[in-house]
C-alpha positions as CSV (number, residue, x, y, z in Angstrom):
1,X,39.2,-102.5,-28.9
2,X,39.5,-104.3,-32.2
3,X,36.3,-102.7,-33.3
4,X,37.7,-99.2,-32.5
5,X,40.9,-100.0,-34.4
6,X,38.8,-101.0,-37.4
7,X,37.0,-97.7,-37.3
8,X,40.3,-95.9,-37.2
9,X,41.7,-98.0,-40.1
10,X,39.1,-96.6,-42.5
11,X,39.6,-93.0,-41.4
12,X,43.4,-92.7,-41.6
13,X,44.7,-89.5,-43.0
14,X,48.4,-89.9,-42.8
15,X,51.3,-92.4,-42.9
16,X,52.2,-91.5,-39.4
17,X,48.7,-92.5,-38.2
18,X,49.0,-95.8,-40.1
19,X,52.3,-96.5,-38.4
20,X,50.8,-95.7,-35.0
21,X,47.8,-97.9,-35.8
22,X,50.1,-100.8,-36.8
23,X,51.8,-100.6,-33.4
24,X,48.5,-100.8,-31.6
25,X,47.3,-103.7,-33.7
26,X,50.6,-105.6,-32.9
27,X,50.2,-104.8,-29.2
28,X,46.6,-106.0,-29.1
29,X,47.5,-109.3,-30.9
30,X,50.5,-110.0,-28.7
31,X,50.4,-113.4,-27.0
32,X,47.4,-115.5,-26.2
33,X,46.9,-117.0,-29.6
34,X,44.1,-114.6,-30.4
35,X,45.7,-112.7,-33.3
36,X,43.6,-114.4,-36.0
37,X,40.4,-113.5,-34.2
38,X,41.5,-109.9,-33.6
39,X,42.6,-109.5,-37.2
40,X,39.3,-110.9,-38.5
41,X,37.5,-108.1,-36.6
42,X,39.8,-105.3,-37.8
43,X,39.7,-106.4,-41.4
44,X,43.1,-104.9,-42.5
45,X,42.8,-106.3,-46.0
46,X,40.1,-103.7,-46.7
47,X,42.6,-100.9,-46.4
48,X,43.9,-99.3,-49.6
49,X,47.1,-100.8,-51.0
50,X,49.3,-97.9,-49.8
51,X,48.0,-98.2,-46.3
52,X,48.3,-102.0,-46.4
53,X,52.0,-101.6,-47.4
54,X,52.6,-99.3,-44.4
55,X,50.9,-101.8,-42.1
56,X,53.0,-104.7,-43.5
57,X,56.3,-102.8,-42.9
58,X,55.3,-101.9,-39.4
59,X,53.8,-105.2,-38.2
60,X,57.1,-107.0,-38.6
61,X,58.6,-108.4,-35.4
62,X,56.8,-109.9,-32.5
63,X,56.5,-113.7,-32.5
64,X,59.6,-115.3,-34.0
65,X,57.6,-118.4,-35.0
66,X,57.2,-118.1,-38.8
67,X,53.9,-119.9,-38.7
68,X,52.6,-117.6,-35.9
69,X,52.5,-113.8,-36.1
70,X,54.3,-113.4,-39.5
71,X,51.9,-115.8,-41.1
72,X,48.9,-114.1,-39.5
73,X,50.0,-110.7,-40.9
74,X,50.3,-112.1,-44.4
75,X,47.0,-113.9,-44.4
76,X,45.2,-110.9,-43.0
77,X,46.6,-108.0,-45.0
78,X,47.9,-109.3,-48.4
79,X,46.4,-112.7,-49.1
80,X,42.7,-111.6,-49.2
81,X,43.6,-108.8,-51.7
82,X,45.4,-111.3,-54.0
83,X,42.6,-114.0,-53.8
84,X,40.3,-111.5,-55.5
85,X,42.9,-110.0,-57.9
86,X,41.6,-109.5,-61.4
87,X,44.0,-106.8,-62.7
88,X,47.7,-106.4,-62.3
89,X,48.7,-105.8,-58.6
90,X,49.6,-102.2,-57.6
91,X,53.3,-101.5,-57.1
92,X,52.7,-100.8,-53.4
93,X,51.0,-104.1,-52.9
94,X,53.5,-106.1,-54.9
95,X,56.5,-104.5,-53.2
96,X,55.1,-105.1,-49.7
97,X,54.5,-108.8,-50.5
98,X,58.0,-109.3,-51.9
99,X,59.8,-107.5,-49.1
100,X,57.9,-109.2,-46.4
101,X,58.4,-112.6,-48.0
102,X,62.1,-112.1,-48.2
103,X,62.2,-111.8,-44.4
104,X,59.7,-114.4,-43.6
105,X,60.0,-117.1,-46.3
106,X,58.3,-119.9,-44.5
107,X,55.4,-117.7,-43.6
108,X,55.2,-116.7,-47.3
109,X,55.0,-120.3,-48.3
110,X,52.1,-121.3,-46.0
111,X,50.1,-118.0,-45.6
112,X,50.5,-116.5,-49.1
113,X,51.8,-118.8,-51.9
114,X,50.1,-122.0,-50.9
115,X,46.6,-120.7,-50.2
116,X,46.8,-118.5,-53.3
117,X,47.8,-121.3,-55.6
118,X,45.0,-123.4,-54.1
119,X,42.4,-120.8,-54.9
120,X,39.1,-122.6,-55.4
121,X,38.7,-121.3,-59.0
122,X,42.4,-121.7,-59.8
123,X,44.8,-118.8,-60.4
124,X,44.5,-116.2,-63.2
125,X,47.1,-114.2,-65.1
126,X,47.5,-111.4,-62.5
127,X,47.9,-113.9,-59.7
128,X,50.4,-115.9,-61.7
129,X,52.5,-112.7,-62.2
130,X,52.5,-111.9,-58.5
131,X,53.4,-115.4,-57.5
132,X,56.2,-115.5,-60.1
133,X,57.7,-112.2,-58.7
134,X,57.5,-113.4,-55.1
135,X,59.1,-116.8,-56.0
136,X,61.9,-115.2,-58.0
137,X,62.7,-112.3,-55.8
138,X,62.0,-113.6,-52.3
139,X,62.8,-117.3,-52.1
140,X,66.0,-119.3,-52.3
141,X,66.2,-121.7,-55.3
142,X,66.4,-124.7,-53.0
143,X,63.3,-123.5,-51.1
144,X,61.4,-123.1,-54.4
145,X,62.3,-126.7,-55.4
146,X,61.1,-128.0,-52.0
147,X,57.9,-125.9,-52.3
148,X,57.2,-127.4,-55.7
149,X,57.8,-130.9,-54.3
150,X,55.1,-130.2,-51.6
151,X,52.8,-128.7,-54.1
152,X,52.9,-131.5,-56.6
153,X,53.6,-134.6,-54.5
154,X,52.3,-134.1,-50.9
155,X,48.5,-134.0,-50.7
156,X,48.5,-133.8,-46.9
157,X,50.8,-130.8,-46.9
158,X,48.3,-128.8,-49.1
159,X,45.9,-128.8,-46.1
160,X,48.4,-126.9,-43.9
161,X,47.9,-123.5,-45.4
162,X,47.1,-120.6,-43.1
163,X,44.2,-118.2,-43.6
164,X,41.5,-116.3,-41.7
165,X,38.3,-118.4,-41.3
166,X,36.3,-115.9,-43.3
167,X,38.5,-116.5,-46.4
168,X,38.7,-120.3,-46.3
169,X,35.7,-120.6,-48.6
170,X,37.9,-119.1,-51.4
171,X,40.6,-121.8,-50.9
172,X,40.4,-125.4,-51.9
173,X,42.5,-128.5,-50.9
174,X,43.8,-129.5,-54.3
175,X,45.4,-127.8,-57.4
176,X,43.1,-126.5,-60.1
177,X,45.1,-126.7,-63.3
178,X,44.4,-123.5,-65.3
179,X,46.5,-122.1,-68.2
180,X,47.9,-119.7,-65.6
181,X,49.1,-122.5,-63.3
182,X,50.9,-124.2,-66.2
183,X,52.4,-120.7,-67.0
184,X,53.6,-120.4,-63.4
185,X,55.3,-123.8,-63.7
186,X,57.0,-122.6,-66.9
187,X,58.1,-119.4,-65.1
188,X,59.6,-121.5,-62.3
189,X,61.4,-123.8,-64.7
190,X,62.8,-120.7,-66.6
191,X,64.2,-119.6,-63.2
192,X,66.5,-122.7,-63.5
193,X,64.8,-124.5,-60.5
194,X,65.8,-128.1,-60.4
195,X,62.8,-130.4,-59.8
196,X,62.9,-133.8,-58.2
197,X,62.0,-136.9,-60.2
198,X,58.7,-137.2,-58.2
199,X,57.8,-133.6,-59.1
200,X,58.6,-134.1,-62.8
201,X,56.5,-137.3,-62.9
202,X,53.5,-135.5,-61.3
203,X,53.8,-132.7,-63.8
204,X,53.8,-135.2,-66.7
205,X,50.6,-136.7,-65.2
206,X,48.9,-133.3,-64.9
207,X,50.0,-132.4,-68.4
208,X,48.6,-135.6,-69.8
209,X,45.3,-135.1,-68.0
210,X,45.0,-131.5,-69.2
211,X,46.1,-131.9,-72.8
212,X,42.7,-132.3,-74.4
213,X,41.2,-129.4,-72.4
214,X,44.0,-127.1,-73.5
215,X,44.6,-128.5,-76.9
216,X,44.6,-125.1,-78.6
217,X,46.3,-123.2,-75.8
218,X,49.6,-121.7,-76.8
219,X,50.4,-121.1,-73.1
220,X,50.0,-124.8,-72.4
221,X,52.1,-125.6,-75.5
222,X,54.8,-123.2,-74.4
223,X,54.8,-124.9,-71.0
224,X,55.3,-128.3,-72.7
225,X,58.2,-127.0,-74.8
226,X,59.9,-125.5,-71.7
227,X,59.2,-128.6,-69.6
228,X,60.8,-130.9,-72.2
229,X,63.7,-128.6,-72.7
230,X,64.5,-128.0,-69.1
231,X,63.8,-131.5,-67.7
232,X,64.9,-133.7,-70.5
233,X,67.1,-136.1,-68.4
234,X,64.2,-136.8,-66.1
235,X,61.6,-137.4,-68.8
236,X,62.9,-140.5,-70.5
237,X,60.7,-142.9,-68.5
238,X,57.6,-140.7,-69.3
239,X,58.4,-140.1,-72.9
240,X,55.5,-142.0,-74.4
241,X,53.0,-140.4,-72.0
242,X,54.3,-136.9,-73.0
243,X,54.1,-137.7,-76.7
244,X,50.5,-138.9,-76.3
245,X,49.7,-135.6,-74.4
246,X,51.4,-133.5,-77.0
247,X,49.7,-135.2,-79.9
248,X,46.4,-134.1,-78.5
249,X,47.4,-130.4,-78.9
250,X,47.3,-128.3,-82.0
251,X,49.4,-125.1,-81.5
252,X,52.3,-123.3,-83.1
253,X,54.7,-125.2,-80.9
254,X,53.3,-128.8,-81.1
255,X,55.8,-129.9,-83.8
256,X,58.7,-128.5,-81.9
257,X,57.7,-130.3,-78.7
258,X,57.3,-133.6,-80.6
259,X,60.7,-133.1,-82.2
260,X,62.4,-132.6,-78.8
261,X,60.6,-135.6,-77.4
262,X,61.7,-137.8,-80.3
263,X,65.3,-137.0,-79.5
264,X,65.1,-138.0,-75.8
C-alpha cells in the first residue's frame, strides 16, 4: 500500500488529489508505531515544495504525542529538503515549516531544528535563514532559551533528535561551528533571547576555539560584537578569554569588540 501511495505522490495533478493522498497516508500510518517505516517507503520529501506544503497542512492531527506523529511528519516531509538546501528556501516550503512549527513546537525542536543544526557538514547560509525564521516566528522566547541551553550544554540531549533512518547519515551528534552557526547565534541574541550563564560560558569557549579559524571573518566578528553587547553582565568572569579570542581576529569590528570588552 505504501508503494502504491508513493507512485501516486509522483503523479499528482491537483491540490485536491494531494489532500486526498495526505488523508490516506495518515490513515495508513495510524497506530502500531509503523509510521517511520511507512513514510520511508513513500518518500514524501521528494515531492515538489508546493505539494509538500499541502501534505503538511493536511497531515496535522492524529497522535497528540509531539514526539510521535507530528515529529514523524516533519522529519519525513520538511527536514530532508532542508538538510540538502543550498539556495534560499521557497516561500511554500518556508511557510509550511513555520506554520507547522507554531502548532507543534516540541516536534519542531526534535525533528527539525535539532537535526538540521547538527548537520554533519554544519549549516550554511540558507539553512541559517530558515532556522532563524522558524525560531523567531514559531517559538516562544522561553522555549528558544531552553533550546539553546540544550544545544550548548547538554551533549546527551543532542542524541535525541528524530529522523528517518535513511537520513541519519547526514546528521552528526555534535555541533559543527561554521560562520553560519555563529550567525544563527547572533540572530537569536538579536531577538532578545536571554541565555543562561552556562550557555554563555559555552559560547565563550566555542568562540575562543574558533577565533583563529575565523580570524578574518566579518560574520564571526559581528557575532562577537553582538555577544559582548547583549550578554555583558554574564561575561565578566570570561573577559580575559574573550579578549584573547578577539585579539586573534583582524576584521573591521575587532577594535570595537576589544573596546567593549575593556569596559566590562
